[in-house]
LUMSE-25624 format. One record per residue: residue number from 1; residue in one letter; x, z, y of N, C-alpha, C in turn. Coordinates in Angstrom, 2 decimals, m for minus. Atoms other than C-alpha are relative to their C-alpha. Example, Ala and Ser with C-alpha at 12.3 -4.5 7.8 and 13.67 -1.06 7.14 Angstrom:
[r 1, "a", [0.89, 0.00, m1.19], [12.30, 7.80, m4.50], [0.90, 0.00, 1.20]]
[r 2, "s", [m0.82, m0.06, m1.19], [13.67, 7.14, m1.06], [m0.77, 0.73, 1.09]]
This chain:
[r 1, "m", [0.14, m0.47, m1.33], [10.28, m21.69, m24.87], [0.94, m0.17, 0.77]]
[r 2, "t", [m1.64, 0.39, m0.38], [12.37, m23.55, m22.67], [0.13, 1.14, 1.13]]
[r 3, "k", [m0.70, m0.74, m1.17], [14.34, m21.94, m20.25], [0.27, m1.09, 1.61]]
[r 4, "v", [m0.92, 1.03, m0.73], [14.44, m22.94, m17.08], [0.45, m0.20, 1.52]]
[r 5, "r", [m1.43, 0.51, m0.64], [17.07, m24.54, m14.86], [0.06, 0.20, 1.48]]
[r 6, "s", [0.59, m0.26, m0.75], [17.98, m22.93, m11.75], [0.35, m1.34, 0.70]]
[r 7, "t", [m0.07, 1.02, m1.25], [18.00, m24.97, m8.44], [0.20, 0.82, 0.85]]
[r 8, "n", [m0.66, m0.59, m1.22], [19.79, m22.45, m6.22], [0.52, m0.90, 1.03]]
[r 9, "v", [m0.69, 0.15, m0.89], [21.62, m23.64, m3.18], [0.75, 0.77, m0.12]]
[r 10, "y", [m0.56, m1.42, m0.26], [24.19, m21.27, m2.36], [1.24, m0.51, 1.33]]
[r 11, "a", [m1.39, 0.16, m1.68], [26.67, m20.81, 1.03], [1.03, m0.68, m0.29]]
[r 12, "h", [m1.36, m0.06, 0.82], [29.66, m21.13, m1.04], [m0.09, 0.23, m1.14]]
[r 13, "p", [m0.04, 0.11, 1.29], [30.98, m21.39, m4.05], [0.83, 1.22, m0.70]]
[r 14, "f", [m1.43, m1.50, 0.04], [33.07, m17.49, m3.79], [m1.24, 0.67, m0.77]]
[r 15, "c", [0.67, m1.13, 0.23], [29.42, m15.55, m5.43], [m0.60, m0.59, m1.28]]
[r 16, "k", [m0.04, 0.00, 1.61], [28.86, m14.62, m8.86], [m1.06, m0.77, m0.35]]
[r 17, "g", [0.76, 0.79, 0.63], [25.62, m16.35, m9.08], [0.57, m1.99, 0.36]]
[r 18, "y", [m0.37, 1.64, m0.12], [27.10, m20.03, m8.22], [1.10, 0.18, m1.11]]
[r 19, "w", [m1.21, m0.30, 1.17], [30.06, m19.13, m11.30], [m1.33, m0.19, m1.12]]
[r 20, "m", [1.01, m0.55, 1.55], [26.98, m17.87, m13.77], [m1.17, m1.35, 0.23]]
[r 21, "d", [0.79, 0.89, 0.29], [24.87, m21.02, m12.96], [1.14, m1.31, m0.58]]
[r 22, "a", [m0.90, 0.89, 0.06], [27.98, m23.17, m13.15], [0.25, m0.17, m2.00]]
[r 23, "i", [m0.14, m0.10, 1.52], [28.46, m21.47, m16.81], [m0.86, m0.48, m0.53]]
[r 24, "s", [1.10, 0.47, 0.86], [24.81, m22.26, m17.76], [0.64, m0.99, m0.43]]
[r 25, "e", [0.04, 1.51, 0.50], [25.64, m25.72, m17.94], [0.33, m0.49, m1.25]]
[r 26, "l", [m0.04, 0.17, 1.81], [27.42, m25.50, m21.09], [m0.71, 0.69, m0.85]]
[r 27, "k", [0.85, m0.45, 1.10], [24.14, m24.22, m22.70], [m1.28, m1.49, 0.28]]
[r 28, "d", [1.09, 1.31, m0.51], [21.97, m27.46, m21.22], [0.24, m1.03, m1.06]]
[r 29, "t", [m0.99, 0.86, 1.09], [22.34, m29.83, m23.91], [m0.34, m1.53, 0.91]]
[r 30, "k", [m0.01, 0.39, m1.53], [21.09, m32.29, m21.13], [1.15, m1.02, 0.55]]
[r 31, "m", [m1.56, m0.10, m0.09], [24.20, m31.66, m19.67], [1.21, m0.32, m0.06]]
[r 32, "l", [m1.20, 0.44, 0.80], [26.47, m32.03, m21.72], [0.07, m1.51, m1.05]]
[r 33, "v", [0.35, 1.79, 0.10], [25.13, m35.75, m22.49], [0.40, m0.67, 1.08]]
[r 34, "f", [m0.59, 0.93, m1.06], [25.32, m36.81, m19.45], [1.27, 0.27, 0.56]]
[r 35, "a", [m1.55, 0.20, m0.24], [28.85, m35.09, m18.87], [0.31, m1.21, m0.98]]
[r 36, "a", [m0.63, 0.73, 1.01], [29.70, m37.28, m22.07], [0.18, m1.23, 0.64]]
[r 37, "l", [m0.10, 1.35, m1.05], [28.67, m40.31, m20.22], [1.09, m0.11, 1.16]]
[r 38, "i", [m1.26, 0.74, m0.95], [30.49, m39.80, m17.13], [1.57, 0.05, m0.28]]
[r 39, "i", [m1.72, 0.07, 0.71], [33.51, m38.54, m19.38], [0.05, m1.80, m0.38]]
[r 40, "a", [0.22, 1.17, 0.40], [33.27, m42.24, m20.67], [0.17, m0.96, 0.97]]
[r 41, "l", [m0.30, 0.28, m1.60], [32.54, m43.42, m16.87], [1.49, m0.23, m0.03]]
[r 42, "r", [m1.54, m0.33, m0.81], [36.12, m42.24, m15.95], [0.48, m0.78, m0.51]]
[r 43, "v", [m1.03, 0.58, 0.38], [38.01, m43.02, m18.41], [m0.11, m1.48, m0.42]]
[r 44, "a", [m0.11, 1.11, m0.61], [37.15, m46.79, m18.20], [m0.29, m0.07, 1.27]]
[r 45, "l", [m0.65, 0.00, m0.96], [37.58, m46.64, m15.12], [1.33, 0.15, 0.84]]
[r 46, "k", [m1.16, 0.09, m0.88], [40.82, m45.63, m14.69], [0.85, m0.73, m0.62]]
[r 47, "s", [m0.41, 0.94, 0.58], [41.70, m48.33, m16.51], [0.10, m1.58, 0.94]]
[r 48, "v", [m0.39, 0.86, m1.44], [40.94, m50.26, m13.33], [0.79, 0.42, 1.10]]
[r 49, "r", [m0.83, m0.58, m0.80], [43.84, m50.73, m11.05], [m0.16, m0.49, 1.03]]
[r 50, "i", [0.07, 0.34, m0.94], [43.67, m52.03, m7.38], [1.22, 0.52, 0.53]]
[r 51, "p", [m1.72, m0.65, m0.38], [47.68, m52.45, m6.57], [m0.51, 0.58, 1.81]]
[r 52, "l", [0.36, 0.24, m1.77], [47.87, m51.71, m2.80], [2.00, m0.27, m0.31]]
[r 53, "g", [m1.59, 0.38, 0.16], [52.10, m52.03, m3.29], [0.62, 0.38, m1.34]]
[r 54, "v", [m0.40, m0.37, 0.95], [54.71, m51.39, m5.47], [m0.16, 1.72, m0.49]]
[r 55, "n", [0.12, m1.38, 1.16], [54.20, m48.33, m8.44], [m1.42, 0.86, 0.94]]
[r 56, "l", [0.45, m0.10, m1.03], [51.15, m48.24, m5.56], [m1.71, m0.21, m0.51]]
[r 57, "d", [0.80, 0.51, m0.06], [47.60, m47.99, m6.85], [m1.40, 0.51, 0.34]]
[r 58, "i", [1.49, m0.72, 0.05], [43.75, m46.93, m6.80], [m0.51, m0.22, m0.71]]
[r 59, "t", [1.07, m0.27, 0.89], [41.70, m45.97, m9.12], [m1.69, 0.60, 0.31]]
[r 60, "p", [1.22, m0.92, m0.64], [37.70, m45.73, m8.45], [m0.42, 0.90, m1.37]]
[r 61, "a", [0.15, m0.93, 0.63], [37.83, m43.25, m11.27], [m0.65, 1.41, 0.79]]
[r 62, "f", [0.37, m0.83, m0.49], [37.59, m40.64, m8.62], [m2.16, 0.39, 0.47]]
[r 63, "l", [1.90, 0.04, m0.77], [33.60, m42.05, m8.00], [m0.37, 1.13, m1.04]]
[r 64, "a", [0.90, m0.55, 0.43], [32.49, m40.55, m11.34], [0.53, 1.41, 0.07]]
[r 65, "n", [m0.91, m1.65, m0.16], [35.12, m37.72, m11.02], [m1.52, 1.32, 0.61]]
[r 66, "v", [0.60, m0.51, m0.95], [33.06, m36.84, m7.99], [m2.10, 0.41, m0.72]]
[r 67, "l", [1.15, 0.03, 0.56], [29.48, m37.72, m9.37], [m0.67, 1.13, m0.77]]
[r 68, "g", [0.22, m1.60, 1.00], [29.90, m35.23, m12.24], [0.26, 1.54, 0.36]]
[r 69, "a", [0.34, m1.09, m1.07], [31.30, m32.71, m10.50], [m0.83, 0.74, 1.31]]
[r 70, "m", [0.66, m0.93, m0.95], [28.69, m32.16, m7.97], [m1.26, 0.00, m1.12]]
[r 71, "i", [1.54, m0.43, 0.71], [25.64, m32.45, m10.62], [0.49, 1.03, m0.96]]
[r 72, "y", [m0.20, m0.53, 1.20], [27.10, m30.68, m13.62], [1.46, 1.33, 0.28]]
[r 73, "g", [m0.01, m0.88, m0.49], [29.38, m28.26, m11.52], [1.48, 0.35, m1.12]]
[r 74, "p", [m1.30, 0.30, 0.30], [33.28, m27.09, m12.09], [0.59, 0.48, m1.32]]
[r 75, "v", [m0.26, 0.41, 1.37], [32.88, m25.59, m15.69], [0.63, m1.20, m0.88]]
[r 76, "v", [m0.38, 1.34, 0.58], [32.18, m28.36, m17.36], [0.74, m1.15, 0.35]]
[r 77, "g", [m1.06, 1.00, m0.71], [33.95, m30.74, m14.97], [1.20, 1.25, m0.33]]
[r 78, "a", [m1.22, m0.31, 0.37], [37.17, m28.39, m15.72], [0.13, m0.61, m1.72]]
[r 79, "i", [0.41, 0.45, 1.22], [36.49, m29.55, m19.67], [0.04, m1.47, 0.03]]
[r 80, "g", [m0.04, 1.61, m0.45], [35.52, m32.94, m18.77], [1.07, m0.79, m0.15]]
[r 81, "a", [m1.25, m0.41, m0.29], [38.73, m32.94, m17.04], [1.18, m0.46, m1.04]]
[r 82, "v", [m0.72, m0.09, 1.40], [40.51, m32.52, m20.33], [0.13, m0.79, m0.63]]
[r 83, "i", [0.34, 1.39, 0.68], [39.02, m34.83, m22.22], [m0.05, m1.11, 0.13]]
[r 84, "s", [0.10, 0.74, m0.83], [38.72, m37.78, m19.64], [1.44, 0.05, m0.14]]
[r 85, "d", [m1.56, m0.04, m0.44], [42.59, m37.24, m18.93], [0.61, m0.07, m1.44]]
[r 86, "f", [m0.93, 0.62, 1.50], [43.91, m37.31, m22.92], [m0.54, m1.26, m0.33]]
[r 87, "l", [0.65, 1.36, 0.59], [41.37, m40.29, m23.57], [0.67, m1.14, 0.78]]
[r 88, "g", [m0.65, 1.60, m0.93], [42.62, m42.37, m20.59], [1.42, m0.35, m0.01]]
[r 89, "v", [m1.45, 0.12, 0.74], [46.35, m41.53, m21.87], [0.08, m0.58, m1.42]]
[r 90, "m", [0.04, 0.48, 1.10], [45.79, m42.21, m24.97], [m0.37, m1.62, m0.72]]
[r 91, "l", [1.42, 1.14, m0.09], [43.47, m45.27, m24.84], [1.30, m1.10, 0.78]]
[r 92, "r", [m0.98, 0.93, m0.26], [46.35, m46.75, m22.56], [1.49, 0.16, m0.66]]
[r 93, "g", [m1.04, m0.05, 1.08], [48.97, m46.10, m25.20], [1.20, 0.70, 1.06]]
[r 94, "d", [m1.08, m0.06, m0.80], [50.90, m44.14, m22.10], [1.08, 1.28, m0.55]]
[r 95, "t", [m0.72, m1.26, 0.44], [53.39, m41.20, m23.23], [m0.80, 1.14, 0.96]]
[r 96, "y", [0.78, m0.80, m1.13], [51.46, m37.83, m22.45], [0.45, 1.41, 0.24]]
[r 97, "f", [m1.38, m1.24, m0.42], [52.87, m35.07, m20.75], [m1.05, 0.71, 0.40]]
[r 98, "l", [1.20, m1.05, m0.45], [50.82, m32.49, m20.37], [m0.22, 0.83, 1.29]]
[r 99, "p", [0.34, m0.22, m1.21], [51.02, m31.08, m17.30], [m0.92, m0.21, 1.12]]
[r 100, "y", [0.51, m0.01, m0.88], [49.54, m33.63, m15.75], [m1.30, m0.19, 0.46]]
[r 101, "v", [1.23, m0.14, 0.47], [46.54, m32.49, m17.06], [m0.42, 0.96, 1.32]]
[r 102, "m", [0.21, m0.83, m1.10], [46.75, m29.76, m13.81], [m0.84, m0.70, 0.68]]
[r 103, "t", [0.02, 0.82, m0.41], [46.16, m32.43, m11.79], [m1.80, m0.72, 0.38]]
[r 104, "e", [1.14, m0.28, 0.63], [42.78, m33.16, m13.51], [m1.54, 0.47, 0.74]]
[r 105, "i", [0.51, m1.24, m0.08], [41.21, m30.42, m13.77], [m0.07, 0.73, 2.11]]
[r 106, "a", [0.87, m1.22, m0.32], [41.65, m28.51, m10.69], [m0.04, m1.16, 1.58]]
[r 107, "s", [0.97, 1.00, m0.23], [40.62, m32.16, m8.72], [m1.02, 0.37, 0.02]]
[r 108, "t", [1.69, m0.34, 0.48], [37.01, m31.26, m10.49], [m0.30, 0.97, 0.45]]
[r 109, "v", [0.73, m1.49, m0.27], [37.19, m27.98, m9.71], [m0.18, m0.16, 2.17]]
[r 110, "i", [0.29, 0.12, m1.94], [37.60, m28.63, m5.70], [m1.25, m0.90, 0.09]]
[r 111, "f", [1.18, 0.99, m0.77], [35.00, m31.40, m5.51], [m0.84, 0.37, m0.61]]
[r 112, "a", [0.82, m1.16, 0.67], [32.87, m28.89, m7.86], [m0.45, 0.77, 1.76]]
[r 113, "m", [0.35, m1.26, m0.98], [33.27, m26.02, m5.13], [m0.63, m1.20, 1.66]]
[r 114, "f", [0.23, 0.51, m1.12], [32.57, m29.04, m2.38], [m1.61, m0.35, m0.32]]
[r 115, "f", [1.61, 0.76, 0.17], [29.25, m30.33, m3.63], [m0.81, 0.36, m0.84]]
[r 116, "y", [0.64, m0.54, 1.36], [28.21, m28.55, m6.87], [m1.15, 1.23, 0.27]]
[r 117, "r", [0.98, m1.34, m0.65], [25.01, m26.31, m5.54], [0.42, 0.06, 1.37]]
[r 118, "q", [m0.24, m0.74, m1.45], [25.90, m26.75, m1.94], [m1.35, m1.53, 0.36]]
[r 119, "k", [0.47, 0.83, m0.41], [24.53, m28.58, 0.81], [0.82, m1.03, 0.66]]
[r 120, "h", [m1.03, 0.68, 0.14], [26.30, m32.05, 1.23], [m0.23, m0.41, 1.57]]
[r 121, "s", [m0.35, 0.86, m0.94], [27.88, m33.67, 4.59], [0.90, m0.49, 0.09]]
[r 122, "t", [m1.01, 1.41, 0.11], [29.90, m36.31, 5.81], [1.93, 1.38, 0.04]]
[r 123, "t", [m1.31, m1.28, 0.07], [32.60, m33.06, 6.79], [0.66, 0.65, m1.06]]
[r 124, "k", [m0.43, 0.10, 1.21], [32.50, m32.22, 3.62], [0.24, m0.54, m0.94]]
[r 125, "v", [m0.78, 0.77, 0.79], [33.55, m35.39, 1.96], [1.13, 0.35, 0.37]]
[r 126, "i", [m1.83, 0.12, m0.57], [36.49, m35.72, 4.49], [0.53, 1.14, m0.48]]
[r 127, "l", [m0.50, m1.25, 0.00], [37.12, m32.02, 4.05], [0.51, m0.52, m1.57]]
[r 128, "s", [m0.50, m0.43, 1.68], [37.38, m32.16, m0.01], [0.77, m1.30, m0.67]]
[r 129, "r", [m1.06, 1.16, 0.49], [39.55, m35.96, m0.06], [1.08, 0.84, 0.56]]
[r 130, "f", [m0.77, m0.38, m0.80], [41.56, m34.12, 2.61], [0.94, 1.10, m0.75]]
[r 131, "t", [m0.56, m1.65, 0.07], [42.52, m30.64, 0.92], [0.41, m1.50, m1.79]]
[r 132, "i", [0.09, 0.63, 0.91], [42.62, m33.45, m2.62], [0.82, m0.88, 0.05]]
[r 133, "c", [m1.08, 0.62, m0.44], [45.10, m35.58, m1.03], [0.93, 0.81, 0.28]]
[r 134, "l", [m1.17, m0.82, m0.31], [47.32, m32.76, 0.53], [0.35, 0.62, m1.03]]
[r 135, "f", [0.13, m0.51, 1.03], [46.80, m30.00, m2.09], [0.88, m0.97, m1.52]]
[r 136, "i", [m0.21, 0.38, 1.41], [46.72, m31.89, m5.28], [1.03, m1.13, 0.16]]
[r 137, "n", [m1.03, 0.77, m0.04], [48.35, m35.04, m4.48], [1.12, m0.12, 0.37]]
[r 138, "v", [m0.58, 0.26, m0.19], [50.96, m34.48, m2.74], [1.02, 1.46, m0.18]]
[r 139, "l", [m0.76, m0.79, 0.30], [52.10, m31.13, m3.31], [0.15, 0.69, m1.93]]
[r 140, "l", [0.19, m0.51, 1.81], [51.03, m29.89, m6.87], [0.69, m1.46, m0.60]]
[r 141, "q", [m0.57, 0.89, 0.45], [51.71, m34.00, m7.88], [1.42, m0.07, 0.06]]
[r 142, "s", [m1.44, 0.33, m0.74], [54.80, m34.16, m6.57], [0.93, 1.13, m1.08]]
[r 143, "q", [m0.73, m1.34, 0.93], [56.18, m30.64, m8.43], [0.00, m0.84, m1.56]]
[r 144, "i", [m0.21, 0.29, 1.33], [54.82, m32.48, m11.88], [0.86, m1.34, m0.23]]
[r 145, "d", [m1.19, 1.27, m0.24], [56.69, m35.76, m11.01], [1.19, 0.22, m0.40]]
[r 146, "l", [m1.01, m0.57, m0.02], [59.86, m33.96, m10.79], [0.20, 0.20, m1.53]]
[r 147, "w", [m0.25, m0.93, 1.13], [59.12, m32.05, m13.77], [0.22, m1.52, m1.20]]
[r 148, "y", [0.25, 1.32, 1.41], [58.29, m35.38, m16.03], [1.57, m0.55, 0.23]]
[r 149, "q", [m1.48, 1.07, m0.38], [61.59, m36.97, m14.17], [0.31, 0.65, m0.40]]
[r 150, "a", [m1.02, m0.08, 0.42], [63.64, m34.57, m15.48], [m0.15, 0.60, m1.60]]
[r 151, "y", [0.16, m0.31, 1.12], [62.61, m33.82, m18.73], [m0.45, m1.38, m0.61]]
[r 152, "f", [m0.85, 0.82, 1.15], [62.43, m37.29, m20.20], [0.52, m0.94, 0.93]]
[r 153, "y", [m1.09, 0.50, m0.47], [65.26, m38.64, m17.96], [1.36, 0.95, 0.04]]
């Protein structure tokens, strides 16, 4: 007997059903295979860099991040963020600094909270990018960079 997958759409990500559906994605084999494909795509896209200036690049890996978070949610997304961050750094041959994984996890969870089992709108796209740029890239990333510099230099 196959279990029917929930197709509920929630008004907000702060209800119990939302998180129960997100946790149930861990039991779905098709979803885990899709997550593995998205992880591979994220790792591949992390090596593509669009230079904007000195030490300033854009990578299109966030597009795979958004797609995955929208489909499989915050729980599988957080696990995929850890795996893709680790593999991406190892394949580039960089020094791995564990706190950087927090930015990957946080941005994936934020994307999932805006798009997983939610109605989509242009406003949500703008708000999700603004939230990630402000809280993750500016506030969290800058603190981790200071920690990294103090640790290695």
